[in-house]
N, C-alpha and C positions, 0 to 999 in steps of 0.2 A: 504495499498500499504505501501511496506517496504521501510525503509530508503536506497536509494541507497548506501551507503557506506556498506550494508550488504549484497549486493548480488556482484556474481563473474559477470565476461563476458558472463558466459553462461547463465546468472539470476537466477541462485540459490541463495541460500543465502551461503555465506562461509563455516557453520557450516554442508552443507550436505556431508552424506558419500558417497563417489561414490565406495569406493572397500573396503574389510576388508580382514584381512585372523590372522586367530588363532594361537598365540604360545601357548604351552599347558606350565602349565595347564588354566588358566586363563586371559591370557594379548589377547589383540586387538590390531591389528597393522590396523592404518586405515587411508585411503586418504580421504582427503577434497576437496571441491569443490575451494575451493582458492589454491589450490596446496600443503598444508600441509601434512605432515606424522605426526602421534603421536601414540603412544603408551598408550594403557589404561589398567590397573589392574583392573579387573573385580572384583576381590576377594572380597574388601570390601561389594559389592553389594550382595553378595551371601546369607547375614543374612536376607534379607526380603524377606516375602514370597511369593511374585509377583516371585520372582527369582529362589526359592527352586529345580524347574525343572532343573536350570542350573549345579547344583552342580554335576549333574552325566559329567562326562568328555565328553565321547562320543554324548553327546545333546547339551553341550558346542559347541563344534564342527562342530553345523550344524549351526552356525552365518554366515550372508549375509546380505548382504547391499540390501535395497528396492531403493537406488538412495536418500533417505533424510537421513536413521539412520540405526542401524543394528537389524536386526530382527530372530527369531525363529521360529521352528515352534510352534501353540497353539497361537499366536497370541500374543507372548512376545516381547518387545523392550524397547528399552532405549530412551531419549532424546539425540537427536545429540546436541546439547549444551552442556549438560552434558559431553558428549565423547571429544568435542572439549574444554571446560573451562579446563577440569581436565585433559586431556592427554598430555604427556609429549613430546615436540616436538622432534624429532627422526634424522629430516633431515632438 
């Protein structure tokens, strides 16, 4: 069971990504379950083998929220805690 301080009124952990918008070339604008909106620069992650396909800007723009985190085709995703903890609050 999760600590109640981690949950929002909807019952989701505060770091769940509920919406995402791609800001070219590699920035994600993220809406979280706790109501916060953050910008996350994905560029440093492109050095890792699991994210090589995302170097293709067209493919990167296929990002979407699955209600928990950001996903791309081919079972590519990133930990929502990473996005939340390292995103820059913009609102």
